[in-house]
HTML snippet that shows the backbone in 3Dmol.js (N, CA, C, O; Angstrom):
<script src="https://3Dmol.org/build/3Dmol-min.js"></script>
<div id="view" style="width:600px;height:400px;position:relative"></div>
<script>
const pdb = `
ATOM      1  N   UNK A   1       4.528 -33.341  30.720  1.00  0.00           N
ATOM      2  CA  UNK A   1       4.767 -33.333  32.145  1.00  0.00           C
ATOM      3  C   UNK A   1       4.085 -34.541  32.765  1.00  0.00           C
ATOM      4  O   UNK A   1       2.928 -34.832  32.463  1.00  0.00           O
ATOM      5  N   UNK A   2       4.792 -35.231  33.620  1.00  0.00           N
ATOM      6  CA  UNK A   2       4.248 -36.364  34.365  1.00  0.00           C
ATOM      7  C   UNK A   2       3.854 -35.904  35.761  1.00  0.00           C
ATOM      8  O   UNK A   2       4.465 -34.992  36.319  1.00  0.00           O
ATOM      9  N   UNK A   3       2.853 -36.525  36.309  1.00  0.00           N
ATOM     10  CA  UNK A   3       2.459 -36.236  37.693  1.00  0.00           C
ATOM     11  C   UNK A   3       3.304 -37.094  38.621  1.00  0.00           C
ATOM     12  O   UNK A   3       3.210 -38.321  38.593  1.00  0.00           O
ATOM     13  N   UNK A   4       4.120 -36.461  39.433  1.00  0.00           N
ATOM     14  CA  UNK A   4       5.001 -37.171  40.348  1.00  0.00           C
ATOM     15  C   UNK A   4       4.281 -37.628  41.601  1.00  0.00           C
ATOM     16  O   UNK A   4       3.123 -37.282  41.837  1.00  0.00           O
ATOM     17  N   UNK A   5       4.984 -38.408  42.393  1.00  0.00           N
ATOM     18  CA  UNK A   5       4.407 -38.978  43.616  1.00  0.00           C
ATOM     19  C   UNK A   5       3.958 -37.914  44.620  1.00  0.00           C
ATOM     20  O   UNK A   5       2.899 -38.085  45.223  1.00  0.00           O
ATOM     21  N   UNK A   6       4.710 -36.816  44.834  1.00  0.00           N
ATOM     22  CA  UNK A   6       4.220 -35.801  45.790  1.00  0.00           C
ATOM     23  C   UNK A   6       2.887 -35.171  45.364  1.00  0.00           C
ATOM     24  O   UNK A   6       2.040 -34.888  46.211  1.00  0.00           O
ATOM     25  N   UNK A   7       2.699 -34.952  44.061  1.00  0.00           N
ATOM     26  CA  UNK A   7       1.431 -34.394  43.577  1.00  0.00           C
ATOM     27  C   UNK A   7       0.330 -35.446  43.660  1.00  0.00           C
ATOM     28  O   UNK A   7      -0.809 -35.125  43.999  1.00  0.00           O
ATOM     29  N   UNK A   8       0.660 -36.698  43.355  1.00  0.00           N
ATOM     30  CA  UNK A   8      -0.327 -37.771  43.443  1.00  0.00           C
ATOM     31  C   UNK A   8      -0.802 -37.955  44.885  1.00  0.00           C
ATOM     32  O   UNK A   8      -1.956 -38.315  45.114  1.00  0.00           O
ATOM     33  N   UNK A   9       0.069 -37.713  45.845  1.00  0.00           N
ATOM     34  CA  UNK A   9      -0.314 -37.816  47.255  1.00  0.00           C
ATOM     35  C   UNK A   9      -1.404 -36.797  47.584  1.00  0.00           C
ATOM     36  O   UNK A   9      -2.331 -37.100  48.336  1.00  0.00           O
ATOM     37  N   UNK A  10      -1.297 -35.593  47.027  1.00  0.00           N
ATOM     38  CA  UNK A  10      -2.320 -34.558  47.217  1.00  0.00           C
ATOM     39  C   UNK A  10      -3.620 -34.973  46.538  1.00  0.00           C
ATOM     40  O   UNK A  10      -4.702 -34.753  47.083  1.00  0.00           O
ATOM     41  N   UNK A  11      -3.522 -35.572  45.350  1.00  0.00           N
ATOM     42  CA  UNK A  11      -4.703 -35.918  44.564  1.00  0.00           C
ATOM     43  C   UNK A  11      -5.418 -37.177  45.055  1.00  0.00           C
ATOM     44  O   UNK A  11      -6.557 -37.422  44.657  1.00  0.00           O
ATOM     45  N   UNK A  12      -4.784 -37.973  45.902  1.00  0.00           N
ATOM     46  CA  UNK A  12      -5.430 -39.179  46.441  1.00  0.00           C
ATOM     47  C   UNK A  12      -6.362 -38.871  47.608  1.00  0.00           C
ATOM     48  O   UNK A  12      -7.174 -39.711  47.995  1.00  0.00           O
ATOM     49  N   UNK A  13      -6.245 -37.665  48.171  1.00  0.00           N
ATOM     50  CA  UNK A  13      -7.089 -37.288  49.298  1.00  0.00           C
ATOM     51  C   UNK A  13      -8.498 -36.946  48.832  1.00  0.00           C
ATOM     52  O   UNK A  13      -8.719 -36.627  47.664  1.00  0.00           O
ATOM     53  N   UNK A  14      -9.442 -37.014  49.755  1.00  0.00           N
ATOM     54  CA  UNK A  14     -10.812 -36.591  49.472  1.00  0.00           C
ATOM     55  C   UNK A  14     -11.000 -35.164  49.964  1.00  0.00           C
ATOM     56  O   UNK A  14     -10.484 -34.779  51.013  1.00  0.00           O
ATOM     57  N   UNK A  15     -11.751 -34.385  49.185  1.00  0.00           N
ATOM     58  CA  UNK A  15     -11.995 -32.982  49.491  1.00  0.00           C
ATOM     59  C   UNK A  15     -13.496 -32.727  49.494  1.00  0.00           C
ATOM     60  O   UNK A  15     -14.290 -33.664  49.406  1.00  0.00           O
ATOM     61  N   UNK A  16     -13.879 -31.473  49.594  1.00  0.00           N
ATOM     62  CA  UNK A  16     -15.287 -31.093  49.574  1.00  0.00           C
ATOM     63  C   UNK A  16     -15.908 -31.493  48.226  1.00  0.00           C
ATOM     64  O   UNK A  16     -15.319 -31.221  47.180  1.00  0.00           O
ATOM     65  N   UNK A  17     -17.077 -32.128  48.236  1.00  0.00           N
ATOM     66  CA  UNK A  17     -17.712 -32.536  46.974  1.00  0.00           C
ATOM     67  C   UNK A  17     -18.089 -31.344  46.097  1.00  0.00           C
ATOM     68  O   UNK A  17     -18.475 -30.284  46.589  1.00  0.00           O
ATOM     69  N   UNK A  18     -17.968 -31.544  44.801  1.00  0.00           N
ATOM     70  CA  UNK A  18     -18.359 -30.575  43.773  1.00  0.00           C
ATOM     71  C   UNK A  18     -17.778 -29.180  44.048  1.00  0.00           C
ATOM     72  O   UNK A  18     -18.501 -28.184  44.054  1.00  0.00           O
ATOM     73  N   UNK A  19     -16.485 -29.132  44.270  1.00  0.00           N
ATOM     74  CA  UNK A  19     -15.826 -27.860  44.585  1.00  0.00           C
ATOM     75  C   UNK A  19     -14.595 -27.685  43.701  1.00  0.00           C
ATOM     76  O   UNK A  19     -14.088 -28.647  43.123  1.00  0.00           O
ATOM     77  N   UNK A  20     -14.125 -26.450  43.604  1.00  0.00           N
ATOM     78  CA  UNK A  20     -12.867 -26.139  42.938  1.00  0.00           C
ATOM     79  C   UNK A  20     -11.871 -25.781  44.041  1.00  0.00           C
ATOM     80  O   UNK A  20     -12.067 -24.805  44.766  1.00  0.00           O
ATOM     81  N   UNK A  21     -10.818 -26.561  44.165  1.00  0.00           N
ATOM     82  CA  UNK A  21      -9.835 -26.395  45.229  1.00  0.00           C
ATOM     83  C   UNK A  21      -8.546 -25.835  44.623  1.00  0.00           C
ATOM     84  O   UNK A  21      -8.061 -26.341  43.612  1.00  0.00           O
ATOM     85  N   UNK A  22      -7.998 -24.794  45.244  1.00  0.00           N
ATOM     86  CA  UNK A  22      -6.748 -24.202  44.783  1.00  0.00           C
ATOM     87  C   UNK A  22      -5.695 -24.362  45.871  1.00  0.00           C
ATOM     88  O   UNK A  22      -5.958 -24.137  47.052  1.00  0.00           O
ATOM     89  N   UNK A  23      -4.482 -24.761  45.442  1.00  0.00           N
ATOM     90  CA  UNK A  23      -3.360 -24.951  46.361  1.00  0.00           C
ATOM     91  C   UNK A  23      -2.079 -24.527  45.663  1.00  0.00           C
ATOM     92  O   UNK A  23      -2.019 -24.442  44.436  1.00  0.00           O
ATOM     93  N   UNK A  24      -1.060 -24.264  46.463  1.00  0.00           N
ATOM     94  CA  UNK A  24       0.281 -24.035  45.932  1.00  0.00           C
ATOM     95  C   UNK A  24       1.116 -25.253  46.293  1.00  0.00           C
ATOM     96  O   UNK A  24       1.023 -25.771  47.406  1.00  0.00           O
ATOM     97  N   UNK A  25       1.926 -25.704  45.354  1.00  0.00           N
ATOM     98  CA  UNK A  25       2.816 -26.836  45.584  1.00  0.00           C
ATOM     99  C   UNK A  25       4.165 -26.508  44.961  1.00  0.00           C
ATOM    100  O   UNK A  25       4.299 -26.417  43.740  1.00  0.00           O
ATOM    101  N   UNK A  26       5.162 -26.332  45.824  1.00  0.00           N
ATOM    102  CA  UNK A  26       6.506 -25.936  45.404  1.00  0.00           C
ATOM    103  C   UNK A  26       6.414 -24.735  44.483  1.00  0.00           C
ATOM    104  O   UNK A  26       5.966 -23.674  44.917  1.00  0.00           O
ATOM    105  N   UNK A  27       6.819 -24.858  43.237  1.00  0.00           N
ATOM    106  CA  UNK A  27       6.784 -23.697  42.335  1.00  0.00           C
ATOM    107  C   UNK A  27       5.530 -23.661  41.465  1.00  0.00           C
ATOM    108  O   UNK A  27       5.399 -22.787  40.608  1.00  0.00           O
ATOM    109  N   UNK A  28       4.617 -24.588  41.673  1.00  0.00           N
ATOM    110  CA  UNK A  28       3.403 -24.685  40.862  1.00  0.00           C
ATOM    111  C   UNK A  28       2.175 -24.216  41.631  1.00  0.00           C
ATOM    112  O   UNK A  28       2.126 -24.279  42.860  1.00  0.00           O
ATOM    113  N   UNK A  29       1.202 -23.752  40.890  1.00  0.00           N
ATOM    114  CA  UNK A  29      -0.133 -23.499  41.428  1.00  0.00           C
ATOM    115  C   UNK A  29      -1.020 -24.635  40.933  1.00  0.00           C
ATOM    116  O   UNK A  29      -0.979 -24.988  39.754  1.00  0.00           O
ATOM    117  N   UNK A  30      -1.812 -25.202  41.818  1.00  0.00           N
ATOM    118  CA  UNK A  30      -2.724 -26.292  41.478  1.00  0.00           C
ATOM    119  C   UNK A  30      -4.159 -25.824  41.657  1.00  0.00           C
ATOM    120  O   UNK A  30      -4.475 -25.094  42.597  1.00  0.00           O
ATOM    121  N   UNK A  31      -5.015 -26.249  40.750  1.00  0.00           N
ATOM    122  CA  UNK A  31      -6.455 -26.052  40.910  1.00  0.00           C
ATOM    123  C   UNK A  31      -7.106 -27.331  40.408  1.00  0.00           C
ATOM    124  O   UNK A  31      -6.822 -27.786  39.300  1.00  0.00           O
ATOM    125  N   UNK A  32      -7.977 -27.910  41.223  1.00  0.00           N
ATOM    126  CA  UNK A  32      -8.653 -29.121  40.774  1.00  0.00           C
ATOM    127  C   UNK A  32     -10.112 -29.103  41.170  1.00  0.00           C
ATOM    128  O   UNK A  32     -10.499 -28.551  42.200  1.00  0.00           O
ATOM    129  N   UNK A  33     -10.908 -29.727  40.316  1.00  0.00           N
ATOM    130  CA  UNK A  33     -12.348 -29.834  40.523  1.00  0.00           C
ATOM    131  C   UNK A  33     -12.624 -31.225  41.070  1.00  0.00           C
ATOM    132  O   UNK A  33     -12.002 -32.201  40.650  1.00  0.00           O
ATOM    133  N   UNK A  34     -13.568 -31.312  42.016  1.00  0.00           N
ATOM    134  CA  UNK A  34     -13.900 -32.599  42.625  1.00  0.00           C
ATOM    135  C   UNK A  34     -15.261 -33.094  42.142  1.00  0.00           C
ATOM    136  O   UNK A  34     -16.094 -32.317  41.675  1.00  0.00           O
ATOM    137  N   UNK A  35     -15.466 -34.406  42.265  1.00  0.00           N
ATOM    138  CA  UNK A  35     -16.751 -35.001  41.893  1.00  0.00           C
ATOM    139  C   UNK A  35     -17.678 -35.061  43.097  1.00  0.00           C
ATOM    140  O   UNK A  35     -17.401 -34.437  44.121  1.00  0.00           O
ATOM    141  N   UNK A  36     -18.776 -35.804  42.988  1.00  0.00           N
ATOM    142  CA  UNK A  36     -19.771 -35.900  44.056  1.00  0.00           C
ATOM    143  C   UNK A  36     -19.211 -36.550  45.315  1.00  0.00           C
ATOM    144  O   UNK A  36     -19.695 -36.298  46.418  1.00  0.00           O
ATOM    145  N   UNK A  37     -18.182 -37.393  45.148  1.00  0.00           N
ATOM    146  CA  UNK A  37     -17.580 -38.077  46.292  1.00  0.00           C
ATOM    147  C   UNK A  37     -16.418 -37.290  46.897  1.00  0.00           C
ATOM    148  O   UNK A  37     -15.865 -37.696  47.919  1.00  0.00           O
ATOM    149  N   UNK A  38     -16.043 -36.175  46.280  1.00  0.00           N
ATOM    150  CA  UNK A  38     -14.943 -35.364  46.790  1.00  0.00           C
ATOM    151  C   UNK A  38     -13.587 -35.754  46.244  1.00  0.00           C
ATOM    152  O   UNK A  38     -12.564 -35.279  46.738  1.00  0.00           O
ATOM    153  N   UNK A  39     -13.557 -36.610  45.234  1.00  0.00           N
ATOM    154  CA  UNK A  39     -12.292 -37.022  44.621  1.00  0.00           C
ATOM    155  C   UNK A  39     -11.942 -36.064  43.483  1.00  0.00           C
ATOM    156  O   UNK A  39     -12.807 -35.744  42.668  1.00  0.00           O
ATOM    157  N   UNK A  40     -10.686 -35.597  43.410  1.00  0.00           N
ATOM    158  CA  UNK A  40     -10.284 -34.727  42.308  1.00  0.00           C
ATOM    159  C   UNK A  40     -10.434 -35.446  40.964  1.00  0.00           C
ATOM    160  O   UNK A  40     -10.013 -36.594  40.822  1.00  0.00           O
ATOM    161  N   UNK A  41     -11.038 -34.767  39.974  1.00  0.00           N
ATOM    162  CA  UNK A  41     -11.234 -35.378  38.663  1.00  0.00           C
ATOM    163  C   UNK A  41     -10.655 -34.540  37.520  1.00  0.00           C
ATOM    164  O   UNK A  41     -10.420 -35.063  36.430  1.00  0.00           O
ATOM    165  N   UNK A  42     -10.426 -33.265  37.755  1.00  0.00           N
ATOM    166  CA  UNK A  42      -9.880 -32.375  36.729  1.00  0.00           C
ATOM    167  C   UNK A  42      -8.815 -31.512  37.393  1.00  0.00           C
ATOM    168  O   UNK A  42      -9.086 -30.863  38.403  1.00  0.00           O
ATOM    169  N   UNK A  43      -7.597 -31.498  36.830  1.00  0.00           N
ATOM    170  CA  UNK A  43      -6.467 -30.811  37.451  1.00  0.00           C
ATOM    171  C   UNK A  43      -5.866 -29.807  36.480  1.00  0.00           C
ATOM    172  O   UNK A  43      -5.649 -30.111  35.307  1.00  0.00           O
ATOM    173  N   UNK A  44      -5.602 -28.613  36.982  1.00  0.00           N
ATOM    174  CA  UNK A  44      -4.850 -27.599  36.257  1.00  0.00           C
ATOM    175  C   UNK A  44      -3.582 -27.350  37.067  1.00  0.00           C
ATOM    176  O   UNK A  44      -3.655 -27.073  38.264  1.00  0.00           O
ATOM    177  N   UNK A  45      -2.413 -27.448  36.419  1.00  0.00           N
ATOM    178  CA  UNK A  45      -1.143 -27.267  37.107  1.00  0.00           C
ATOM    179  C   UNK A  45      -0.262 -26.337  36.286  1.00  0.00           C
ATOM    180  O   UNK A  45      -0.108 -26.521  35.079  1.00  0.00           O
ATOM    181  N   UNK A  46       0.310 -25.345  36.941  1.00  0.00           N
ATOM    182  CA  UNK A  46       1.160 -24.374  36.264  1.00  0.00           C
ATOM    183  C   UNK A  46       1.323 -23.145  37.130  1.00  0.00           C
ATOM    184  O   UNK A  46       1.415 -23.242  38.354  1.00  0.00           O
ATOM    185  N   UNK A  47       1.358 -21.987  36.491  1.00  0.00           N
ATOM    186  CA  UNK A  47       1.489 -20.710  37.186  1.00  0.00           C
ATOM    187  C   UNK A  47       0.255 -19.870  36.943  1.00  0.00           C
ATOM    188  O   UNK A  47      -0.265 -19.831  35.828  1.00  0.00           O
ATOM    189  N   UNK A  48      -0.219 -19.195  37.983  1.00  0.00           N
ATOM    190  CA  UNK A  48      -1.356 -18.285  37.852  1.00  0.00           C
ATOM    191  C   UNK A  48      -0.926 -17.021  37.134  1.00  0.00           C
ATOM    192  O   UNK A  48       0.161 -16.499  37.382  1.00  0.00           O
ATOM    193  N   UNK A  49      -1.777 -16.527  36.242  1.00  0.00           N
ATOM    194  CA  UNK A  49      -1.506 -15.251  35.598  1.00  0.00           C
ATOM    195  C   UNK A  49      -2.201 -14.128  36.371  1.00  0.00           C
ATOM    196  O   UNK A  49      -2.751 -14.359  37.448  1.00  0.00           O
ATOM    197  N   UNK A  50      -2.174 -12.932  35.825  1.00  0.00           N
ATOM    198  CA  UNK A  50      -2.742 -11.763  36.510  1.00  0.00           C
ATOM    199  C   UNK A  50      -4.254 -11.884  36.708  1.00  0.00           C
ATOM    200  O   UNK A  50      -4.800 -11.304  37.647  1.00  0.00           O
ATOM    201  N   UNK A  51      -4.936 -12.630  35.834  1.00  0.00           N
ATOM    202  CA  UNK A  51      -6.386 -12.796  35.929  1.00  0.00           C
ATOM    203  C   UNK A  51      -6.795 -13.935  36.860  1.00  0.00           C
ATOM    204  O   UNK A  51      -7.986 -14.139  37.097  1.00  0.00           O
ATOM    205  N   UNK A  52      -5.830 -14.674  37.385  1.00  0.00           N
ATOM    206  CA  UNK A  52      -6.140 -15.786  38.275  1.00  0.00           C
ATOM    207  C   UNK A  52      -6.288 -17.110  37.557  1.00  0.00           C
ATOM    208  O   UNK A  52      -6.591 -18.123  38.188  1.00  0.00           O
ATOM    209  N   UNK A  53      -6.078 -17.123  36.235  1.00  0.00           N
ATOM    210  CA  UNK A  53      -6.139 -18.366  35.462  1.00  0.00           C
ATOM    211  C   UNK A  53      -4.792 -19.060  35.511  1.00  0.00           C
ATOM    212  O   UNK A  53      -3.752 -18.405  35.572  1.00  0.00           O
ATOM    213  N   UNK A  54      -4.810 -20.381  35.483  1.00  0.00           N
ATOM    214  CA  UNK A  54      -3.566 -21.137  35.530  1.00  0.00           C
ATOM    215  C   UNK A  54      -3.108 -21.430  34.104  1.00  0.00           C
ATOM    216  O   UNK A  54      -3.860 -21.962  33.287  1.00  0.00           O
ATOM    217  N   UNK A  55      -1.872 -21.075  33.831  1.00  0.00           N
ATOM    218  CA  UNK A  55      -1.240 -21.358  32.542  1.00  0.00           C
ATOM    219  C   UNK A  55      -0.284 -22.524  32.761  1.00  0.00           C
ATOM    220  O   UNK A  55       0.654 -22.430  33.553  1.00  0.00           O
ATOM    221  N   UNK A  56      -0.527 -23.612  32.061  1.00  0.00           N
ATOM    222  CA  UNK A  56       0.302 -24.804  32.224  1.00  0.00           C
ATOM    223  C   UNK A  56      -0.349 -25.992  31.566  1.00  0.00           C
ATOM    224  O   UNK A  56      -0.673 -25.946  30.379  1.00  0.00           O
ATOM    225  N   UNK A  57      -0.549 -27.074  32.329  1.00  0.00           N
ATOM    226  CA  UNK A  57      -1.112 -28.316  31.803  1.00  0.00           C
ATOM    227  C   UNK A  57      -2.447 -28.635  32.459  1.00  0.00           C
ATOM    228  O   UNK A  57      -2.746 -28.220  33.578  1.00  0.00           O
ATOM    229  N   UNK A  58      -3.236 -29.398  31.697  1.00  0.00           N
ATOM    230  CA  UNK A  58      -4.557 -29.841  32.172  1.00  0.00           C
ATOM    231  C   UNK A  58      -4.563 -31.361  32.165  1.00  0.00           C
ATOM    232  O   UNK A  58      -4.134 -31.984  31.194  1.00  0.00           O
ATOM    233  N   UNK A  59      -5.050 -31.958  33.251  1.00  0.00           N
ATOM    234  CA  UNK A  59      -5.145 -33.401  33.386  1.00  0.00           C
ATOM    235  C   UNK A  59      -6.570 -33.782  33.757  1.00  0.00           C
ATOM    236  O   UNK A  59      -7.261 -33.035  34.451  1.00  0.00           O
ATOM    237  N   UNK A  60      -7.005 -34.948  33.290  1.00  0.00           N
ATOM    238  CA  UNK A  60      -8.326 -35.486  33.646  1.00  0.00           C
ATOM    239  C   UNK A  60      -8.126 -36.875  34.248  1.00  0.00           C
ATOM    240  O   UNK A  60      -7.228 -37.617  33.852  1.00  0.00           O
ATOM    241  N   UNK A  61      -8.970 -37.204  35.198  1.00  0.00           N
ATOM    242  CA  UNK A  61      -8.884 -38.487  35.894  1.00  0.00           C
ATOM    243  C   UNK A  61      -9.985 -39.410  35.413  1.00  0.00           C
ATOM    244  O   UNK A  61     -11.139 -39.003  35.275  1.00  0.00           O
ATOM    245  N   UNK A  62      -9.618 -40.656  35.159  1.00  0.00           N
ATOM    246  CA  UNK A  62     -10.583 -41.677  34.794  1.00  0.00           C
ATOM    247  C   UNK A  62     -10.734 -42.626  35.970  1.00  0.00           C
ATOM    248  O   UNK A  62      -9.782 -43.298  36.367  1.00  0.00           O
ATOM    249  N   UNK A  63     -11.931 -42.675  36.520  1.00  0.00           N
ATOM    250  CA  UNK A  63     -12.256 -43.590  37.617  1.00  0.00           C
ATOM    251  C   UNK A  63     -13.295 -44.578  37.121  1.00  0.00           C
ATOM    252  O   UNK A  63     -14.342 -44.183  36.608  1.00  0.00           O
ATOM    253  N   UNK A  64     -13.003 -45.877  37.277  1.00  0.00           N
ATOM    254  CA  UNK A  64     -13.967 -46.927  36.919  1.00  0.00           C
ATOM    255  C   UNK A  64     -14.243 -47.755  38.154  1.00  0.00           C
ATOM    256  O   UNK A  64     -13.323 -48.138  38.876  1.00  0.00           O
ATOM    257  N   UNK A  65     -15.516 -48.029  38.394  1.00  0.00           N
ATOM    258  CA  UNK A  65     -15.934 -48.787  39.569  1.00  0.00           C
ATOM    259  C   UNK A  65     -16.571 -50.112  39.144  1.00  0.00           C
ATOM    260  O   UNK A  65     -17.148 -50.211  38.061  1.00  0.00           O
ATOM    261  N   UNK A  66     -16.460 -51.132  40.009  1.00  0.00           N
ATOM    262  CA  UNK A  66     -17.159 -52.387  39.755  1.00  0.00           C
ATOM    263  C   UNK A  66     -18.564 -52.315  40.359  1.00  0.00           C
ATOM    264  O   UNK A  66     -18.973 -51.258  40.841  1.00  0.00           O
ATOM    265  N   UNK A  67     -19.298 -53.414  40.340  1.00  0.00           N
ATOM    266  CA  UNK A  67     -20.673 -53.434  40.821  1.00  0.00           C
ATOM    267  C   UNK A  67     -20.768 -53.176  42.325  1.00  0.00           C
ATOM    268  O   UNK A  67     -21.804 -52.723  42.813  1.00  0.00           O
ATOM    269  N   UNK A  68     -19.694 -53.462  43.057  1.00  0.00           N
ATOM    270  CA  UNK A  68     -19.679 -53.262  44.506  1.00  0.00           C
ATOM    271  C   UNK A  68     -19.206 -51.873  44.913  1.00  0.00           C
ATOM    272  O   UNK A  68     -19.148 -51.557  46.101  1.00  0.00           O
ATOM    273  N   UNK A  69     -18.872 -51.051  43.939  1.00  0.00           N
ATOM    274  CA  UNK A  69     -18.407 -49.701  44.231  1.00  0.00           C
ATOM    275  C   UNK A  69     -16.911 -49.598  44.472  1.00  0.00           C
ATOM    276  O   UNK A  69     -16.425 -48.539  44.868  1.00  0.00           O
ATOM    277  N   UNK A  70     -16.174 -50.674  44.241  1.00  0.00           N
ATOM    278  CA  UNK A  70     -14.718 -50.671  44.393  1.00  0.00           C
ATOM    279  C   UNK A  70     -14.069 -50.098  43.126  1.00  0.00           C
ATOM    280  O   UNK A  70     -14.548 -50.333  42.016  1.00  0.00           O
ATOM    281  N   UNK A  71     -12.990 -49.356  43.299  1.00  0.00           N
ATOM    282  CA  UNK A  71     -12.301 -48.755  42.165  1.00  0.00           C
ATOM    283  C   UNK A  71     -11.538 -49.833  41.400  1.00  0.00           C
ATOM    284  O   UNK A  71     -10.711 -50.543  41.973  1.00  0.00           O
ATOM    285  N   UNK A  72     -11.820 -49.947  40.103  1.00  0.00           N
ATOM    286  CA  UNK A  72     -11.116 -50.875  39.225  1.00  0.00           C
ATOM    287  C   UNK A  72      -9.963 -50.156  38.545  1.00  0.00           C
ATOM    288  O   UNK A  72      -8.850 -50.676  38.459  1.00  0.00           O
ATOM    289  N   UNK A  73     -10.247 -48.952  38.064  1.00  0.00           N
ATOM    290  CA  UNK A  73      -9.256 -48.192  37.310  1.00  0.00           C
ATOM    291  C   UNK A  73      -9.196 -46.763  37.837  1.00  0.00           C
ATOM    292  O   UNK A  73     -10.228 -46.118  38.022  1.00  0.00           O
ATOM    293  N   UNK A  74      -7.987 -46.276  38.076  1.00  0.00           N
ATOM    294  CA  UNK A  74      -7.756 -44.917  38.549  1.00  0.00           C
ATOM    295  C   UNK A  74      -6.554 -44.389  37.783  1.00  0.00           C
ATOM    296  O   UNK A  74      -5.415 -44.740  38.090  1.00  0.00           O
ATOM    297  N   UNK A  75      -6.803 -43.547  36.788  1.00  0.00           N
ATOM    298  CA  UNK A  75      -5.750 -43.131  35.873  1.00  0.00           C
ATOM    299  C   UNK A  75      -5.857 -41.644  35.552  1.00  0.00           C
ATOM    300  O   UNK A  75      -6.946 -41.150  35.259  1.00  0.00           O
ATOM    301  N   UNK A  76      -4.728 -40.923  35.607  1.00  0.00           N
ATOM    302  CA  UNK A  76      -4.656 -39.512  35.226  1.00  0.00           C
ATOM    303  C   UNK A  76      -4.073 -39.426  33.826  1.00  0.00           C
ATOM    304  O   UNK A  76      -3.077 -40.081  33.518  1.00  0.00           O
ATOM    305  N   UNK A  77      -4.701 -38.609  32.974  1.00  0.00           N
ATOM    306  CA  UNK A  77      -4.253 -38.451  31.593  1.00  0.00           C
ATOM    307  C   UNK A  77      -4.094 -36.975  31.264  1.00  0.00           C
ATOM    308  O   UNK A  77      -4.959 -36.162  31.588  1.00  0.00           O
ATOM    309  N   UNK A  78      -2.982 -36.634  30.619  1.00  0.00           N
ATOM    310  CA  UNK A  78      -2.754 -35.247  30.206  1.00  0.00           C
ATOM    311  C   UNK A  78      -3.636 -34.939  29.017  1.00  0.00           C
ATOM    312  O   UNK A  78      -3.636 -35.671  28.027  1.00  0.00           O
ATOM    313  N   UNK A  79      -4.396 -33.844  29.113  1.00  0.00           N
ATOM    314  CA  UNK A  79      -5.328 -33.465  28.060  1.00  0.00           C
ATOM    315  C   UNK A  79      -4.837 -32.290  27.221  1.00  0.00           C
ATOM    316  O   UNK A  79      -5.459 -31.945  26.217  1.00  0.00           O
ATOM    317  N   UNK A  80      -3.735 -31.677  27.619  1.00  0.00           N
ATOM    318  CA  UNK A  80      -3.217 -30.568  26.835  1.00  0.00           C
ATOM    319  C   UNK A  80      -2.896 -29.354  27.683  1.00  0.00           C
ATOM    320  O   UNK A  80      -2.753 -29.439  28.903  1.00  0.00           O
ATOM    321  N   UNK A  81      -2.785 -28.222  27.007  1.00  0.00           N
ATOM    322  CA  UNK A  81      -2.427 -26.971  27.668  1.00  0.00           C
ATOM    323  C   UNK A  81      -3.620 -26.366  28.375  1.00  0.00           C
ATOM    324  O   UNK A  81      -4.751 -26.452  27.898  1.00  0.00           O
ATOM    325  N   UNK A  82      -3.360 -25.757  29.509  1.00  0.00           N
ATOM    326  CA  UNK A  82      -4.376 -25.018  30.236  1.00  0.00           C
ATOM    327  C   UNK A  82      -4.107 -23.533  30.010  1.00  0.00           C
ATOM    328  O   UNK A  82      -2.983 -23.063  30.185  1.00  0.00           O
ATOM    329  N   UNK A  83      -5.145 -22.804  29.619  1.00  0.00           N
ATOM    330  CA  UNK A  83      -4.959 -21.376  29.360  1.00  0.00           C
ATOM    331  C   UNK A  83      -5.830 -20.531  30.242  1.00  0.00           C
ATOM    332  O   UNK A  83      -5.796 -19.304  30.152  1.00  0.00           O
TER     333      UNK A  83
END
`;
const viewer = $3Dmol.createViewer("view");
viewer.addModel(pdb, "pdb");
viewer.setStyle({}, {cartoon: {color: "spectrum"}});
viewer.zoomTo();
viewer.render();
</script>
């Protein structure tokens, strides 16, 4: 599964630092963890089961900064199934 532009638009926003944010997007349930700056770094996308866990895919974000704090690299990578 590729992350499309509508989902990337949600993931480019800043949220509460060090939090787990849950949202619904079209037919998917999203849950993502944020870093100290409030940027999403870990994404679970799929459908929630009866226990509240998301069954689907797991993605991790790679952020690289230069010496001035500017983002050099911003890349989402699929890490496998989310259970």
